[in-house]
Each structure stands twice: as structure tokens, then as C-alpha cells.
Backbone as CSV, one residue per row, in Angstrom:
resi,resn,N_x,N_y,N_z,CA_x,CA_y,CA_z,C_x,C_y,C_z
1,MET,114.020,102.525,61.981,113.741,102.098,60.606,114.985,102.273,59.758
2,THR,115.346,101.268,58.969,116.534,101.343,58.124,116.284,102.253,56.938
3,ALA,117.411,102.670,56.275,117.281,103.530,55.095,116.499,102.820,54.007
4,PHE,116.708,101.489,53.904,115.993,100.728,52.870,114.495,100.713,53.143
5,SER,114.097,100.455,54.427,112.671,100.393,54.744,112.016,101.754,54.587
6,GLU,112.748,102.838,54.940,112.189,104.184,54.747,111.952,104.460,53.271
7,LYS,112.910,104.064,52.439,112.766,104.278,50.999,111.614,103.462,50.449
8,ALA,111.478,102.229,50.941,110.383,101.367,50.479,109.030,101.949,50.879
9,ALA,108.952,102.483,52.100,107.689,103.067,52.565,107.295,104.277,51.731
10,ILE,108.290,105.136,51.443,108.016,106.326,50.622,107.580,105.923,49.222
11,THR,108.257,104.910,48.658,107.898,104.432,47.325,106.469,103.903,47.310
12,LEU,106.079,103.171,48.380,104.725,102.624,48.459,103.686,103.732,48.526
13,ILE,103.977,104.772,49.321,103.034,105.889,49.432,102.869,106.601,48.097
14,VAL,103.992,106.857,47.404,103.933,107.528,46.101,103.152,106.681,45.103
15,PHE,103.385,105.354,45.140,102.661,104.449,44.232,101.159,104.526,44.478
16,HIS,100.764,104.490,45.769,99.338,104.570,46.100,98.762,105.921,45.700
17,GLU,99.547,106.992,45.888,99.060,108.317,45.507,98.781,108.389,44.007
18,THR,99.676,107.828,43.211,99.503,107.841,41.754,98.246,107.081,41.355
19,LEU,98.079,105.886,41.928,96.897,105.088,41.608,95.621,105.795,42.026
20,ASP,95.622,106.362,43.240,94.392,106.968,43.735,94.079,108.289,43.058
21,THR,95.094,109.008,42.609,94.825,110.222,41.836,94.121,109.861,40.533
22,LEU,94.601,108.815,39.880,93.958,108.341,38.663,92.553,107.853,38.965
23,HIS,92.415,107.126,40.077,91.108,106.599,40.468,90.119,107.735,40.730
24,ALA,90.593,108.770,41.434,89.711,109.893,41.741,89.290,110.629,40.480
25,THR,90.211,110.730,39.512,89.895,111.429,38.261,88.873,110.656,37.439
26,LEU,89.069,109.340,37.351,88.184,108.520,36.530,86.839,108.282,37.179
27,LEU,86.819,108.212,38.530,85.602,107.826,39.219,84.982,108.970,40.003
28,LEU,85.366,110.194,39.715,84.839,111.325,40.454,83.323,111.365,40.486
29,PRO,82.587,111.065,39.392,81.131,111.081,39.475,80.582,110.099,40.495
30,ALA,81.301,109.012,40.767,80.808,108.026,41.726,80.761,108.592,43.133
31,TRP,81.471,109.713,43.368,81.459,110.315,44.694,80.093,110.893,45.032
32,ASN,79.218,111.020,44.002,77.851,111.443,44.268,77.081,110.397,45.042
33,ALA,77.489,109.119,44.921,76.777,108.050,45.597,76.944,108.202,47.102
34,PRO,75.894,107.862,47.890,75.984,107.996,49.334,77.100,107.135,49.910
35,LEU,77.799,107.677,50.895,78.828,106.913,51.587,78.168,106.126,52.708
36,LYS,78.492,104.865,52.825,77.924,104.029,53.864,79.000,103.742,54.901
37,THR,79.034,104.560,55.909,79.993,104.391,56.981,79.349,103.575,58.088
38,LYS,80.075,102.592,58.611,79.515,101.742,59.647,79.284,102.537,60.924
39,MET,78.095,102.382,61.502,77.777,103.010,62.765,78.026,102.001,63.881
40,ARG,78.821,102.394,64.857,79.189,101.483,65.950,78.206,101.656,67.101
41,ILE,77.500,100.571,67.433,76.431,100.607,68.427,76.777,99.689,69.589
42,LEU,76.583,100.173,70.826,76.708,99.324,72.006,75.301,98.885,72.403
43,LEU,75.073,97.576,72.369,73.790,96.995,72.760,73.921,96.466,74.184
44,VAL,73.123,97.016,75.095,73.153,96.587,76.496,71.826,95.897,76.789
45,GLU,71.857,94.573,76.761,70.644,93.751,76.873,71.014,92.414,77.500
46,ASP,70.252,91.984,78.525,70.612,90.759,79.236,69.851,89.526,78.755
47,GLU,68.907,89.685,77.843,68.200,88.529,77.293,68.971,88.024,76.074
48,PRO,69.630,86.857,76.174,70.498,86.383,75.084,69.790,86.232,73.747
49,ASP,68.574,85.674,73.749,67.860,85.467,72.486,67.536,86.791,71.810
50,LEU,67.066,87.752,72.590,66.752,89.069,72.034,68.021,89.760,71.556
51,ALA,69.097,89.657,72.333,70.359,90.288,71.950,70.905,89.697,70.651
52,LEU,70.803,88.358,70.513,71.282,87.709,69.293,70.463,88.159,68.086
53,TRP,69.146,88.218,68.256,68.277,88.645,67.150,68.568,90.098,66.767
54,LEU,68.721,90.960,67.760,69.014,92.362,67.477,70.368,92.517,66.796
55,THR,71.351,91.785,67.276,72.689,91.881,66.684,72.665,91.473,65.220
56,ARG,72.063,90.340,64.925,72.005,89.860,63.549,71.192,90.797,62.665
57,SER,70.062,91.260,63.170,69.182,92.124,62.374,69.839,93.470,62.075
58,LEU,70.480,94.048,63.069,71.096,95.359,62.888,72.370,95.280,62.049
59,GLU,73.109,94.184,62.175,74.299,94.023,61.335,73.916,93.891,59.862
60,LYS,72.768,93.259,59.592,72.281,93.178,58.212,71.931,94.560,57.664
61,LYS,71.604,95.483,58.563,71.275,96.854,58.160,72.515,97.745,58.080
62,GLY,73.699,97.150,58.316,74.931,97.916,58.159,75.535,98.468,59.431
63,PHE,74.963,98.153,60.596,75.519,98.619,61.866,76.579,97.638,62.366
64,ALA,77.532,98.150,63.116,78.514,97.309,63.803,78.094,97.236,65.267
65,ILE,77.713,96.044,65.722,77.123,95.885,67.046,78.110,95.246,68.014
66,GLU,78.206,95.830,69.203,78.943,95.216,70.301,77.972,95.032,71.451
67,TRP,77.962,93.826,72.011,76.937,93.457,72.997,77.520,93.364,74.390
68,SER,76.792,93.896,75.351,77.116,93.731,76.765,75.839,93.329,77.483
69,ASN,75.926,92.324,78.372,74.745,91.874,79.118,74.798,92.314,80.575
70,ASP,75.680,93.255,80.882,75.900,93.677,82.259,75.972,95.207,82.315
71,GLY,75.168,95.813,83.176,75.104,97.263,83.246,76.397,97.919,83.695
72,LEU,77.056,97.347,84.687,78.293,97.936,85.193,79.405,97.861,84.155
73,LEU,79.515,96.715,83.470,80.536,96.576,82.431,80.269,97.553,81.286
74,ALA,78.994,97.703,80.912,78.645,98.647,79.852,79.004,100.074,80.262
75,TYR,78.708,100.421,81.508,79.029,101.758,82.017,80.532,102.027,81.956
76,ARG,81.325,101.026,82.346,82.779,101.197,82.324,83.298,101.332,80.899
77,ARG,82.703,100.602,79.966,83.115,100.732,78.567,82.818,102.134,78.045
78,LEU,81.656,102.642,78.409,81.255,103.957,77.918,82.091,105.081,78.527
79,GLN,82.792,104.798,79.599,83.687,105.796,80.177,84.980,105.941,79.375
80,VAL,85.346,104.881,78.643,86.625,104.893,77.930,86.493,104.704,76.417
81,GLU,85.309,104.303,75.946,85.104,104.076,74.524,84.013,104.993,73.998
82,GLU,84.022,105.182,72.692,83.023,106.050,72.064,82.220,105.244,71.059
83,PHE,80.899,105.362,71.139,79.987,104.677,70.227,79.095,105.719,69.551
84,ASP,78.598,105.370,68.371,77.689,106.286,67.676,76.340,106.352,68.376
85,ALA,75.948,105.266,69.036,74.699,105.241,69.794,74.727,104.055,70.746
86,VAL,73.863,104.121,71.755,73.730,103.052,72.742,72.277,102.618,72.794
87,ILE,72.047,101.309,72.703,70.716,100.745,72.923,70.745,100.157,74.325
88,LEU,69.959,100.702,75.229,70.062,100.366,76.648,68.744,99.835,77.183
89,ASP,68.785,98.594,77.702,67.626,98.013,78.386,67.678,98.466,79.839
90,LEU,66.526,98.788,80.405,66.508,99.253,81.794,66.681,98.110,82.791
91,GLY,66.161,96.918,82.467,66.184,95.804,83.410,67.391,94.914,83.254
92,ILE,68.577,95.450,83.477,69.818,94.687,83.322,70.477,94.497,84.685
93,PRO,71.281,93.445,84.843,71.878,93.146,86.144,73.091,94.011,86.481
94,THR,73.518,93.925,87.735,74.699,94.578,88.312,74.490,96.088,88.493
95,MET,74.150,96.774,87.409,73.771,98.178,87.472,72.615,98.362,86.495
96,ASP,71.445,98.731,87.024,70.277,98.829,86.136,70.442,99.973,85.147
97,GLY,69.659,99.894,84.063,69.792,100.851,82.976,69.556,102.286,83.392
98,GLN,68.622,102.518,84.306,68.351,103.881,84.760,69.563,104.471,85.480
99,THR,70.244,103.644,86.279,71.442,104.115,86.975,72.570,104.403,85.986
100,VAL,72.722,103.514,84.994,73.728,103.749,83.948,73.473,105.095,83.274
101,LEU,72.226,105.327,82.901,71.850,106.574,82.242,72.137,107.778,83.136
102,ASN,71.714,107.696,84.389,71.909,108.818,85.319,73.384,109.150,85.509
103,ARG,74.217,108.109,85.664,75.639,108.343,85.896,76.322,108.940,84.670
104,LEU,75.973,108.438,83.493,76.579,108.969,82.268,76.241,110.443,82.088
105,ARG,74.987,110.795,82.293,74.591,112.194,82.112,75.182,113.081,83.202
106,ALA,75.337,112.547,84.412,75.957,113.329,85.484,77.419,113.627,85.173
107,GLU,78.052,112.738,84.396,79.445,112.932,83.995,79.563,113.692,82.676
108,ASP,78.436,114.187,82.180,78.372,114.925,80.909,78.759,114.041,79.725
109,ASN,78.521,112.742,79.838,78.697,111.835,78.701,77.466,111.980,77.809
110,ARG,77.682,112.446,76.590,76.556,112.772,75.708,76.299,111.710,74.645
111,SER,76.731,110.483,74.891,76.459,109.396,73.942,74.953,109.306,73.681
112,PRO,74.546,109.232,72.412,73.116,109.090,72.115,72.591,107.765,72.675
113,ILE,71.545,107.818,73.483,71.036,106.620,74.160,69.564,106.418,73.830
114,LEU,69.272,105.232,73.308,67.898,104.815,73.050,67.546,103.730,74.064
115,ILE,66.466,103.937,74.791,66.049,103.007,75.839,65.098,101.958,75.271
116,LEU,65.395,100.683,75.555,64.490,99.578,75.257,63.965,99.042,76.579
117,THR,62.667,98.912,76.717,62.134,98.406,77.976,60.710,97.907,77.810
118,ALA,60.347,96.996,78.686,58.968,96.505,78.710,58.070,97.459,79.491
119,ARG,58.676,98.399,80.211,57.892,99.385,80.969,57.360,100.440,79.992
120,ASP,56.066,100.512,79.883,55.501,101.363,78.830,54.497,102.374,79.349
121,SER,54.519,102.653,80.638,53.581,103.643,81.150,54.057,105.045,80.792
122,LEU,53.128,105.972,80.786,53.474,107.362,80.478,54.501,107.891,81.483
123,ALA,54.327,107.546,82.759,55.257,108.024,83.792,56.667,107.502,83.535
124,ASP,56.779,106.215,83.129,58.097,105.637,82.840,58.761,106.360,81.679
125,ARG,57.981,106.617,80.628,58.553,107.282,79.454,59.020,108.691,79.799
126,VAL,58.193,109.420,80.529,58.547,110.790,80.900,59.779,110.811,81.795
127,ASP,59.807,109.934,82.796,60.957,109.890,83.712,62.246,109.569,82.975
128,THR,62.166,108.603,82.051,63.362,108.187,81.317,63.880,109.302,80.426
129,LEU,62.992,109.957,79.708,63.406,111.042,78.827,63.938,112.230,79.617
130,GLU,63.320,112.530,80.749,63.785,113.647,81.562,65.108,113.326,82.252
131,SER,65.436,112.033,82.359,66.717,111.637,82.954,67.868,111.767,81.970
132,GLY,67.530,112.026,80.700,68.582,112.236,79.720,68.598,111.271,78.557
133,ALA,67.633,110.343,78.499,67.552,109.451,77.336,67.182,110.270,76.107
134,ASP,67.701,109.865,74.955,67.402,110.580,73.714,66.159,110.042,73.017
135,ASP,65.825,108.776,73.282,64.634,108.179,72.681,64.221,106.977,73.522
136,PHE,63.016,106.497,73.271,62.418,105.451,74.089,61.605,104.550,73.175
137,LEU,61.862,103.238,73.221,61.123,102.296,72.383,60.653,101.128,73.247
138,PRO,59.329,100.998,73.444,58.822,99.911,74.286,58.844,98.568,73.553
139,LYS,59.012,97.488,74.305,58.923,96.137,73.759,57.454,95.708,73.776
140,PRO,57.027,94.918,72.793,57.758,94.475,71.600,57.797,95.594,70.543
141,PHE,58.693,95.440,69.568,58.845,96.465,68.540,59.266,95.798,67.233
142,GLN,59.145,96.525,66.154,59.591,96.057,64.843,61.005,96.580,64.595
143,ILE,61.827,95.742,63.984,63.221,96.134,63.748,63.310,97.366,62.853
144,GLU,62.350,97.524,61.940,62.359,98.685,61.041,62.223,99.989,61.826
145,GLU,61.390,99.968,62.865,61.226,101.176,63.673,62.492,101.461,64.471
146,LEU,63.124,100.425,65.001,64.369,100.619,65.749,65.444,101.211,64.843
147,VAL,65.566,100.686,63.622,66.571,101.192,62.679,66.304,102.665,62.364
148,ALA,65.042,103.001,62.109,64.696,104.386,61.793,65.021,105.314,62.958
149,ARG,64.729,104.869,64.165,65.014,105.697,65.339,66.523,105.853,65.560
150,LEU,67.277,104.780,65.347,68.734,104.860,65.486,69.326,105.836,64.480
151,ASN,68.895,105.727,63.226,69.412,106.631,62.192,69.101,108.085,62.517
152,ALA,67.875,108.345,62.980,67.498,109.717,63.332,68.316,110.213,64.522
153,LEU,68.549,109.320,65.480,69.322,109.667,66.672,70.754,110.044,66.304
154,ILE,71.353,109.244,65.435,72.739,109.496,65.032,72.830,110.758,64.180
155,ARG,71.851,110.972,63.306,71.842,112.205,62.502,71.806,113.439,63.397
156,ARG,70.929,113.394,64.388,70.816,114.549,65.288,72.107,114.770,66.069
157,SER,72.695,113.689,66.555,73.900,113.830,67.370,75.077,114.342,66.563
158,ARG,75.101,114.060,65.273,76.219,114.489,64.417,75.918,115.776,63.669
159,GLY,74.733,116.311,63.875,74.386,117.533,63.178,74.066,117.313,61.723
160,LYS,73.689,116.082,61.338,73.460,115.795,59.924,72.141,116.357,59.420
161,ASP,71.300,116.852,60.344,70.088,117.498,59.868,70.417,118.810,59.166
162,LYS,71.644,119.303,59.401,72.106,120.482,58.666,72.605,120.031,57.304
163,PRO,72.370,120.842,56.238,72.747,120.396,54.902,74.244,120.368,54.653
164,ARG,75.038,121.075,55.489,76.471,121.135,55.226,77.257,121.001,56.528
165,LEU,78.424,120.413,56.400,79.393,120.367,57.493,80.605,121.151,57.029
166,ALA,81.283,121.819,57.948,82.384,122.674,57.515,83.464,122.754,58.568
167,CYS,84.680,123.008,58.076,85.825,123.347,58.913,86.653,124.319,58.091
168,GLY,86.687,125.592,58.504,87.340,126.604,57.689,86.665,126.697,56.329
169,SER,87.458,126.692,55.261,86.894,126.770,53.908,86.583,125.393,53.328
170,LEU,86.784,124.333,54.143,86.438,122.981,53.717,84.981,122.721,54.066
171,HIS,84.196,122.391,53.051,82.768,122.136,53.250,82.401,120.775,52.674
172,TYR,81.497,120.099,53.370,80.943,118.846,52.858,79.444,119.028,52.698
173,ASP,78.964,118.898,51.468,77.548,119.033,51.163,76.896,117.664,51.311
174,LEU,76.019,117.534,52.314,75.404,116.238,52.601,74.449,115.790,51.510
175,SER,73.860,116.736,50.821,72.924,116.381,49.746,73.663,115.922,48.501
176,ALA,74.683,116.688,48.098,75.433,116.356,46.883,76.525,115.324,47.131
177,LYS,76.848,115.064,48.418,77.924,114.127,48.780,79.256,114.566,48.165
178,ARG,79.543,115.863,48.267,80.779,116.396,47.696,81.473,117.334,48.673
179,PHE,82.816,117.355,48.560,83.624,118.300,49.317,84.006,119.473,48.417
180,THR,84.061,120.654,49.020,84.637,121.808,48.340,85.670,122.421,49.277
181,LEU,86.706,122.999,48.689,87.759,123.663,49.446,87.960,125.032,48.834
182,ASP,87.688,126.061,49.605,87.774,127.439,49.121,86.889,127.615,47.881
183,ASN,85.675,127.063,47.958,84.636,127.167,46.924,84.954,126.405,45.633
184,ALA,85.990,125.576,45.647,86.319,124.744,44.479,86.163,123.281,44.851
185,ALA,85.717,122.466,43.884,85.539,121.041,44.141,86.858,120.409,44.578
186,LEU,86.805,119.592,45.607,87.994,118.892,46.088,87.905,117.429,45.643
187,PRO,88.726,117.017,44.680,88.658,115.633,44.197,89.271,114.668,45.212
188,VAL,88.476,113.715,45.648,88.951,112.696,46.585,88.415,111.341,46.144
189,THR,89.134,110.294,46.479,88.642,108.951,46.199,87.532,108.621,47.207
190,PRO,86.726,107.610,46.924,85.697,107.224,47.900,86.266,106.937,49.285
191,ARG,87.405,106.255,49.356,87.991,105.940,50.657,88.495,107.202,51.351
192,GLU,89.144,108.094,50.602,89.582,109.368,51.183,88.379,110.163,51.675
193,GLY,87.294,110.105,50.897,86.091,110.829,51.276,85.498,110.332,52.574
194,GLU,85.502,109.014,52.773,84.994,108.452,54.023,85.787,108.970,55.213
195,VAL,87.111,108.942,55.092,87.967,109.376,56.191,87.807,110.871,56.445
196,LEU,87.778,111.658,55.379,87.661,113.108,55.532,86.309,113.484,56.123
197,ARG,85.272,112.749,55.755,83.953,113.050,56.323,83.934,112.775,57.826
198,ILE,84.568,111.693,58.255,84.656,111.391,59.687,85.376,112.525,60.420
199,LEU,86.459,113.020,59.820,87.236,114.090,60.451,86.467,115.407,60.496
200,VAL,85.759,115.732,59.418,85.049,117.017,59.403,83.828,116.976,60.325
201,GLN,83.231,115.782,60.490,82.114,115.661,61.433,82.569,115.921,62.863
202,ARG,83.847,115.649,63.126,84.380,115.839,64.477,85.538,116.839,64.462
203,SER,85.424,117.842,63.622,86.499,118.832,63.512,86.739,119.503,64.861
204,GLY,88.018,119.692,65.162,88.390,120.277,66.440,88.523,119.263,67.558
205,GLU,88.185,117.998,67.273,88.275,116.940,68.280,89.293,115.889,67.832
206,PRO,90.009,115.273,68.762,90.927,114.194,68.387,90.168,112.942,67.986
207,VAL,90.609,112.299,66.911,89.988,111.061,66.413,91.107,110.049,66.206
208,ASN,91.037,108.899,66.883,92.124,107.929,66.730,91.894,107.011,65.536
209,LYS,92.935,106.266,65.184,92.874,105.415,63.987,91.831,104.320,64.118
210,ALA,91.711,103.753,65.326,90.735,102.683,65.531,89.313,103.200,65.318
211,PHE,89.045,104.430,65.757,87.724,105.040,65.575,87.413,105.168,64.085
212,ILE,88.397,105.628,63.310,88.212,105.762,61.864,88.014,104.394,61.226
213,LEU,88.863,103.453,61.605,88.828,102.116,61.014,87.487,101.444,61.242
214,ASP,86.920,101.608,62.437,85.640,100.980,62.769,84.502,101.491,61.901
215,ARG,84.674,102.690,61.336,83.572,103.312,60.605,83.738,103.277,59.088
216,LEU,84.765,102.605,58.606,84.966,102.497,57.166,84.212,101.302,56.600
217,THR,83.715,101.463,55.395,82.980,100.404,54.724,83.918,99.287,54.313
218,GLU,83.530,98.050,54.594,84.329,96.904,54.166,84.103,96.650,52.684
219,ARG,85.193,96.381,51.971,85.095,96.094,50.537,85.869,94.824,50.246
220,ASP,85.285,93.952,49.449,85.909,92.664,49.164,87.225,92.809,48.426
221,ASP,87.360,93.886,47.621,88.553,94.032,46.788,89.627,94.909,47.434
222,GLU,89.449,95.245,48.698,90.407,96.159,49.321,90.560,95.858,50.804
223,ALA,91.777,95.591,51.224,92.057,95.396,52.644,92.307,96.759,53.279
224,ILE,91.753,96.982,54.441,91.943,98.252,55.121,92.444,97.975,56.528
225,ASN,93.515,98.672,56.930,94.098,98.480,58.248,94.662,99.808,58.735
226,VAL,95.309,99.769,59.889,95.830,101.008,60.480,96.861,101.661,59.566
227,GLU,97.711,100.846,58.932,98.721,101.405,58.026,98.064,102.110,56.841
228,ALA,96.967,101.539,56.353,96.246,102.172,55.242,95.664,103.521,55.662
229,ILE,95.201,103.625,56.917,94.697,104.907,57.424,95.805,105.954,57.369
230,GLU,97.016,105.579,57.741,98.145,106.517,57.715,98.416,107.012,56.300
231,VAL,98.332,106.117,55.334,98.552,106.498,53.938,97.462,107.461,53.470
232,ILE,96.214,107.164,53.840,95.096,108.031,53.442,95.250,109.422,54.063
233,ILE,95.619,109.477,55.334,95.832,110.766,56.000,96.947,111.544,55.308
234,HIS,98.003,110.845,54.918,99.112,111.480,54.205,98.620,112.120,52.900
235,ARG,97.796,111.394,52.161,97.279,111.927,50.892,96.347,113.120,51.129
236,LEU,95.512,113.023,52.149,94.588,114.123,52.441,95.354,115.387,52.854
237,ARG,96.419,115.215,53.599,97.223,116.372,53.989,97.778,117.095,52.769
238,LYS,98.219,116.335,51.775,98.749,116.948,50.553,97.661,117.713,49.820
239,LYS,96.429,117.173,49.827,95.330,117.843,49.125,94.859,119.090,49.862
240,LEU,95.087,119.144,51.177,94.682,120.309,51.967,95.818,121.325,52.122
241,GLN,96.995,120.958,51.626,98.177,121.822,51.774,97.939,123.190,51.129
242,GLY,98.301,124.241,51.849,98.128,125.591,51.336,96.766,126.184,51.624
243,SER,95.862,125.401,52.224,94.523,125.906,52.548,94.493,126.397,53.993
244,ASP,93.307,126.744,54.463,93.174,127.252,55.834,92.760,126.160,56.815
245,VAL,92.906,124.892,56.431,92.629,123.778,57.338,93.786,122.780,57.270
246,GLN,93.967,122.035,58.339,95.026,121.040,58.351,94.616,119.856,59.226
247,ILE,95.254,118.717,58.981,95.069,117.540,59.823,96.296,117.437,60.710
248,SER,96.124,117.676,61.997,97.225,117.620,62.945,97.319,116.222,63.549
249,THR,98.535,115.827,63.912,98.750,114.572,64.622,98.957,114.873,66.100
250,LEU,98.131,114.270,66.938,98.283,114.388,68.383,98.875,113.073,68.862
251,ARG,100.139,113.075,69.155,100.853,111.833,69.430,100.226,111.059,70.582
252,GLY,99.966,109.770,70.309,99.362,108.910,71.307,97.865,109.073,71.427
253,ILE,97.291,110.022,70.656,95.844,110.279,70.740,95.169,110.034,69.400
254,GLY,95.669,110.674,68.343,95.059,110.488,67.031,95.244,111.705,66.144
255,TYR,94.267,111.940,65.273,94.315,113.053,64.329,93.226,114.066,64.671
256,CYS,93.457,115.312,64.243,92.482,116.369,64.479,92.431,117.284,63.260
257,LEU,91.262,117.430,62.673,91.061,118.385,61.579,90.703,119.723,62.202
258,GLU,91.484,120.756,61.894,91.264,122.043,62.535,91.582,123.188,61.577
259,PRO,90.917,124.328,61.764,91.200,125.491,60.902,92.462,126.204,61.358
260,LEU,93.087,126.898,60.436,94.280,127.701,60.730,93.889,129.169,60.811
261,ASN,94.593,129.918,61.609,94.331,131.350,61.655,95.061,132.061,60.527
262,ALA,95.013,133.380,60.509,95.607,134.154,59.412,97.114,133.979,59.332
263,HIS,97.719,133.544,60.445,99.170,133.352,60.463,99.570,131.918,60.148
264,GLY,98.568,131.083,59.842,98.862,129.705,59.502,99.006,128.792,60.711
265,ASP,98.546,129.277,61.882,98.637,128.478,63.096,97.258,127.937,63.448
266,PRO,97.184,126.734,64.101,95.902,126.189,64.539,95.229,127.084,65.559
């Protein structure tokens, strides 16, 4: 990078910091409003009409849906990608849903999995749940029930049934939708809040930029990309500076929110 481009980049970051500090000050009460982070769902269903209807219906409810009609391909994706939840049909080709479920759980893959199937006997439900499924919904079903079950599944998997999330002295109150740092309110913009909430939900774990980007709310008046994530992380680091938590960069992997010990080390 040339000296000119480095200077331009620093100037851009400072400009954004100034604007967002003003934005956070003026719009701080708006942080009480619930944050709507996109939930990324893998839909594994081989019936095209049903898959299309589910994709459209769930996207209208705010989910980001990725569809696979093949059990083996879905299994391979789940080995290398992370989703907030999986909707899995048992009667899929190449590798049936029960085998996909068994293999994932044998590998200690804890992705939340909701089973969709026409098999509705008590024995089928018991076998599926005991194999490691998190929930079971027989066909036919209403989309409202599926949405409610998905939301409950994701809440449980993320620990959202607890009223607070924390990393060191950084706390996020799920009811008030506010962050505190060392018992004092931490002023953040809505966009900073979305990113920080993703990090605190997975504190101690590496989170890459694409994972963060997939879960940010789309806004008509604001373009969001990987470079914008870097700027937001830069601003959050400044706001956490001097505290007992930090956002570390794991090169080639992503970011990690982690507490510091008494000596200031992770």
C-alpha cells in the first residue's frame, strides 16, 4: 500500500468514526429497539415446489435461506460451513436425512437441526429425537409454527433464554437491548451493536467476516461489505480499549472477542 493510500484509508476511518460518534450520541435511545440480525438457515429438501415455498416464506420472515436438494452435498457443506439452524427432510437422495443427522452428531457437529418429514409415527419421532435432532415437525404444517420452532431452536442454541450475555465486564442485556462495560453504559451505533452482539454471543470463538456480514441487517441507505466490517471492528476496539476485553485478529481465520487476565493478556 502506498503512503497516499494509507493516509486516505486512515482519513476515511477517522471520518466514519466522527460521523458514527455523533450518530450514536443523537440516536442512543434507538438502541432500545430490537436488533434484527439475519439468521442463516440451510434447507435440505428435495421437493422443488415445497423448497421454493419454504424459501420465499421464510425469507419474508427475515431468514436467509440456502437450499440443498441432496443429502451428501448438504452434509459436506455442514462440515465446512456454519448455519444458525438446519431444516432437514429425512427422505432426500444420495444420503438420507437420518444418515446425515447420525454422521453430524457422531462428529460432534452441534448445528441446531429441525427435522421435516411425512413420517409421523411415535416411533419415528422418538428415534429421530434420540438420534440427535433438536426438533421434529411433521408434514403438512403451517409456516407460522415452523418459524416459531426455528426461533426457539436458535434462541436455545445461542443461550438467548438467558437474560444476559457477557464476556469479562462487557454485558449485553437482552431485555433492554443495551451493552454495559464495567457497569457503565457503552454507547454504540446500531451497526456497531449488531457486530458486537454477534461477537459476544460467540465470545472465545473465532468469527470470520463473512459470518458477520451474513447476519447484518440490510438497509437501503447503507452499503455494507467486508471493508465496512473492518472499519466497525476498528471502532469497537477503540471503545473497548483499556477494559478487560479485547477483539483479537486471528490471521486467516477471523476475529475473536475474549477477556483479558489481570496482566492484560488473553
